[in-house]
N, C-alpha and C positions, 0 to 999 in steps of 0.2 A: 636345284633351284639357281638361276642366273642372277648374281648381284647387279645392282645398278652400276653402270660404268660409262666412261666417255673416252673417246679417242680423238687425237688430232695429229696432223702431220704438216710440218713446214720444212722449208728449204733453209738450213742453218749448217755452219761449220764445214762447208763445202759438200754437203751430202744431204740426203733426205732423212729427217729426223722425225720418228713416230714415238708418241707417248700414248699409253693405254692406261687408264686411271679407274680404279675400282673402289668403291666406297658408298655406303648408304647415306649419302648427303644430297643436297639439291643439286640440280644441274648447274646453278650459278655458282655454287661453291667448287664444284669440279672444275668448271671453265676458268674461275679466278686462279685457282692452284695451277691449272695448266698454264696460264698467261705468266705467272711467276716463274715457273720451271723454265718456259722458253727464254724468258727475260734474262735468267741467269745464264743460260748457254749463249745467248747474243752477247752479253757483256763479256764473257770469256773470248769469243770471236773477235768483237771489236778492240780488245786489249791485245791478243796474241797473234793475230793473222798476220802473215807476210804479204798478203794480197791487198790489205787495207793501207793505203797511203797514210791514213790518220791514225793508225794504232800505235800503242805504246811500244810495240815491238819495232815498227818501222822507225819511230823516232829515236828509239835506243841505237838502231843501225846507222842512223844519220850522223852520230857523234862518237866514232871510234877514238879512243885515247882518253875519254872523259868519264869521270864517274858520273852515273845518271841514277839518281833516285827513281825507282819504277814501281807500278802498283804491286800489291802483294801477289796478285794472281801471276803476273808476269815472273815475278822473282821466284815464286814456288815452282812454277813449270821450268824454268832454267835451272833451278836447283835440283829437281829430279831428274832432267835430262843429263845433268853432270854426273850424277850418281850412276846412272846407267852407262854413261861413258866410261867411267872408271871401272865399273863391273865387268865391261866387255872389252876393256883394253882399247877402245875407241872405235869398235865396229859399229857402235851406236854413236852418233855424233849430231848435236842440234846445229852445228855450224855448215850444214850441208846445203843450205839454201842456194848459194851461189852454183853449186854442182848441178842442183834441179833446174835452175834457170838455163845452164848452158844445155841442158838436155831437152829444152823446150817447154818446161812445166812453168809457163809464164802467165798462165790464165786461172782465174778463180775456178775450182772444180764445179762449183753449182751454177755460177752465173756467167762465165765465160770471159768476165772483165780482165783486160790485160794488166799486168804488173809491170811497173818501170822500175829497174835497178841500176844504179852507178856502176860503172865498169870496175871501179876500184873495190867493189864489194864482192867481185868474182874471183878473188885471189884463191889459186888452187892450193896453196900451202896451208891455209887455215885449218885448225883442228879445235876441239874442244878446250884444249890447253890456253887458247888465246881469249878465253872468257875468265873474268875475275869477278868473285862475289864478296860483298861486305855485308855480313849477317845483321850487324849493328845498325847500319844506316840503311838496310834494304836497298842497296845500290849495287850496279853491275857496271863494269868497264870491259870494253872490247879492245883488246891489245892491237888488234888490226881491223881494217875494213872488212866486214862480212855481212852475210845476210843469214840470219837465224830461221831455222823452220822447226817450229814446235808441234807439228802435227801430231806426232806420236804420242805427246804428253797432253797437250791443251784440250784436244777433244774429250780424252778421259776425264780431265778436270772438269769439263763443262757438264758432262754427264753426271758426276758425282755432285756437283752444286745443284743441278736440277733435281736429283734424287732428294737432296736435303729439304727441298721445298715441298715435297709429296710424302715425307714419312709419316704424316698423321693418317694417312689413308690405309685402307685395310689391304690394298694391293696396288702395284703399278709396274709397268714394264716401259724402259725407255730403250729405243733402238735408233743408234745414231750411225748408221752405215757401217756397221761390223762392231761397234762398241755397244754392248747391251747390257743394261742393269735391271735386274728384277727384285721385287720385294713382296712379301706378303703371299697372297693367293691371286689367281686369277679370277675372272668372272664366274666360273663354275666351281670356285673354292678349292680348286687343285693347286699343286705346284706349278710354276711355268714351265711350258716346253719351248726349248731354244733350238733352232736348226741351224747346222753349221754348214755354210755355203759349199756346194761341190766346186772345186777349183777349175773344173774344165767344162762343166755342164751348166749354163747359166739358167738361173731360175730353180735349180734343183738342190736339195740338201744331201750331204753325204754321211750325216750323223745327226743325232738327236740328243739333247740333254734335258734332264727334268730336275729343276732346282729352284731355289729362291734364296734371297738376301745376298746376292753375290753379283759380281760384275763378269761377264764373259766377252773377252775382246779377241778378234780375229785379225791377223795381219796377213796378207796373201798378194801373190804376184798378178792376180787376175784382173785387178779392178781398174788400175789407172796406167796406161802406156804412153811412152813419149811419142809426140807427133813427129820427132825427127828420127826415132829409131825404135821400130817395134820390139827390139830385144830389150829395151830399156824400160822398167816400169818405176813406180814412185818410190820403192824402197831400195836405196842406193848405197852400196857399200862405199863409204867416205874414203877408204884408203886408195881404191882403184877407181873409183867414179863409175862403177858398172853395177848392174843388177845381176847378181850372181849368188844364188843359193840352191842347195838340193832340196829345198822345201818348196812346195806350192802354197802351204798356208800353215799358219801357227795359231793356235787358240789357247789363250790363258784365262783360267777362273781365279778369281782373286776378291778379296773384300772391298776393293775400290777400284773403279773403272780406270783411274790415272794410272794405277800400279799395274793393272792387267794390260793396259794398252802400251805402256812402255816397255813391260816385259815380253809381250807377244812380239813387238817389233825387233827387240834387241835378240830374241830367240831366233826369230826368222833370219836375221842377218848371220848369225853363227852357224846356220845350216844344220842338217839332220844330224850330223856326227857330233855336234855339241849342244843342241838346243835342249834335248831333255835333261841333260845334266845340269845345265844352266837354271832351267826352271825348278828342278828338284832342289839345287843349292839355295835358291832363294825361297823355298818353302812353299811353292804355289803348285796348282794343278795344270797340267798342259796336255793338249792333243795335237799331233803333228802329222800332216800329210806331205808325203815325199813326191818328187818329181815322177815316180812310178805308181802314184795313187796308193801306196802302203800307208796305212794308219798305224801309228804308234802312239803310246800316251804314258804319262806318268802313272804310277800305281794309285795315286791320289786322285786322279780323273775318273777311275773306273766307278767310283760310287754315284757319279754324276750322269751316267749313261743311261738313257731310256732304254 
């Protein structure tokens, strides 16, 4: 028997976001819950987007050298990003925004709106070590002019906050352009089935997972290409300023989307030689697709395969 369910899709976080909600409640209850979930995601976007001139992130970037008290959502996103930077010795770096602008990533991924950045925020020497955090004051200081890009962290956080609004329902699935969170059961009462995008064949899946109560996030080279150089995609090695990885995609399974998103991006940047060891070290599950379409995975990921 198919349970009562509702589904809605919106443009948010620079991508298409779909939420499928299952529960024996009224349509109005489900609609209100969906609205709360989308509102939570919108708040993260409005706070952490480098494309929004009015965001707290852009306000922070306009005041280098000054301690700025920031919203908790921005502080936590930067804190997690810095942890990933330390774990990867800088291969993951949230100060990559200026490099992305130089490669032509200057338009909002969903709306096409142009982002304007001061020239002094494009310093090629900046690294994550140019960020200082004050845990007590919940404040951040930029040692140099720079542009933050928190896409690999904030989108996962947005998914987690949306999930928190839906936890009272018997099941839900959130899909935010490669960041997926599933809970409970699908409308048929089964575990959720999640497809892993084929990195070279658009619209096809290369693997399937069967699971629930986890986040599944995929980072790949196939989604967004530079308008200036087709060899460059949106995941850039901060040290060399180029897109270079022996992986086509990396999928990580974790209890939280913020963690899965950050680790999948970091592992992708580390490449096929080090990605699996890195994901194992942080005690998560991962699936990796090489540039020859070879699929490898951590031992812990095998239990999720359909």
